[in-house]
Every structure is written in C-alpha cells, then in structure tokens.
C-alpha positions, 0 to 999 in steps of 0.5 A, spaced: 604 799 522 598 800 527 599 793 529 606 793 531 608 792 538 609 799 541 608 798 548 611 792 552 609 791 559 614 786 563 612 783 570 618 785 575 620 778 576 623 778 569 624 785 567 631 786 568 633 780 564 628 782 559 631 789 558 638 787 558 636 782 552 631 787 549 636 793 549 642 789 546 637 787 540 634 794 539 642 796 539 644 791 534 638 793 528 641 794 522 639 801 518 639 801 511 636 800 504 629 797 505 631 793 498 637 790 502 636 783 505 640 785 511 636 791 513 632 790 519 631 798 520 628 801 514 626 809 513 619 812 515 615 814 509 617 821 509 621 826 513 614 829 516 613 822 519 620 823 522 619 830 525 612 828 528 615 822 531 621 826 534 616 831 537 612 826 540 618 823 543 620 830 546 613 831 549 614 824 552 621 826 555 618 833 557 613 830 561 617 825 565 619 819 560 626 817 560 629 816 553 634 811 551 636 812 543 640 805 542 645 803 536 649 806 531 647 812 528 642 812 523 643 814 516 643 822 515 640 821 508 633 818 508 627 818 513 630 814 518 629 815 526 634 812 531 631 806 535 628 809 542 626 806 548 621 810 553 620 808 560 618 812 566 611 813 562 606 815 567 598 815 566 598 823 565 604 823 560 601 824 553 605 818 551 601 814 555 595 814 550 600 816 543 601 811 538 608 812 535 609 810 528 616 808 528 622 805 532 619 807 538 617 803 544 614 804 551 616 799 556 612 799 563 614 795 569 609 792 573 608 788 579 604 782 577 599 779 572 593 784 574 597 790 574 599 788 567 592 787 564 590 794 568 596 797 564 594 794 557 587 796 558 588 803 560 589 804 553 584 808 548 586 803 543 585 796 542 587 793 536 592 787 537 596 784 543 600 779 545 602 775 551 608 771 552 609 766 557 611 759 558 604 757 562 600 757 556 593 756 560 595 762 564 597 766 557 590 764 555 587 766 561 590 773 561 589 774 553 581 773 555 582 779 559 585 784 555 581 789 551 583 788 544 580 785 538 586 780 537 590 777 542 596 772 541 599 767 546 607 767 545 606 770 538 606 777 535 600 780 532 599 777 525 594 779 519 592 773 515 587 772 510 584 766 514 583 770 521 578 776 522 582 782 523 579 788 527 580 792 534 576 795 539 576 802 542 579 807 538 582 802 533 578 801 527 570 800 525 569 793 525 572 787 522 576 785 516 577 778 513 573 772 513 566 771 514 566 776 519 568 781 514 563 780 509 558 781 515 560 788 516 557 789 509 550 787 511 545 790 516 541 785 519 533 787 519 528 783 523 521 782 520 516 780 525 509 777 522 503 775 527 496 773 526 492 779 526 487 775 531 493 773 536 493 777 542 499 781 544 
C-alpha cells in the first residue's frame, strides 16, 4: 500500500526501547489466509511482486544495509515475504529512495527533531507521514515542517472520504476526495474586462 508506513525515523532517546518493542511486534505477526480473521500478514499480489521485493532487499544489503528477518517462517505456498527490518541505510544506498511494497521497513536512528525532519524530507516521495509524540504541540510543529501531502500526529496515515488525499514530489498528481478533489477537474480561467478608454 503506497501510504503504508515504510520508513521509521526514531530519535536516539527512545531508539533502543522502540526497537525492542518493534522487533517483538514484527516477529509476532501471523502469516496466513487473508480471509482468516487471525491473519496479520497476508501474501503479496503475485510471485513476481515477491521476487521484486527480494531483489530490492538484496540490493539494499549489497549496498551496506543490515537486514533482520523476523518471525516464524512464512508459508511456502502463496506469495508471502518474510517480514524484514533494514537499518544502516545511508543516503547513497538505493534503498534510501526505494518504495518497498511488502513487509519491509527501513529504520533510521537520528539525534533529534531537526535530523528527523531532514531525513524525512530527503525522500523523493511525499504522500503521507505520521509524527508520534506525547507533546502534541511539538508534534504539530514537526508535522508542518514535513514535506508530504498529509501528516497525522499520533495516528497512522488514513484514507477517508471526508479528508483530502494526495501527495507532493513523486507521490501523485493532485488531490483526491472532498471539494479539493473536485477542483482538480477544473481549470481556472481569468477574463479581464477593462473600459476601452481606461488607461493601462
């Protein structure tokens, strides 16, 4: 899903605690039939999607990233991909600007708020983002500095009919939904009428 969380940017003060909990949560994901209510990790759309994702991960590793494959082995039947966390992804690694459409997340460790914003804005994509913090005022301040079409504070990116949906940079060509989406179908035209005897 193009607005799914793929890049996690964690400040140093909470990084270790976050990673312990995140690894445990990813490892506990239950793969299976998407129609089964207990399934938390469904297969990808096709085997070619799995192959492409595997190649992207391999390229990331070959370029210096560290990969952790977590959880029980996914089923061999079906287009499943083992949940993977990539760390140590530097700006010169192709993964830095790659969208991974599957259970692969990139985790960046940063010193502070400013570095977090810098890493977030270094992406060539800009659809959605989230800021998680106990300080909501600070969260809104950070959200306003992030270069994406949508940013939510203390909530994952959502798609709802009553909220405009759209991104910036290489993420989309305008806005969908609400009156802002309707305006995308309209071309504004200016017609100026001035009296013939008026000076210009």
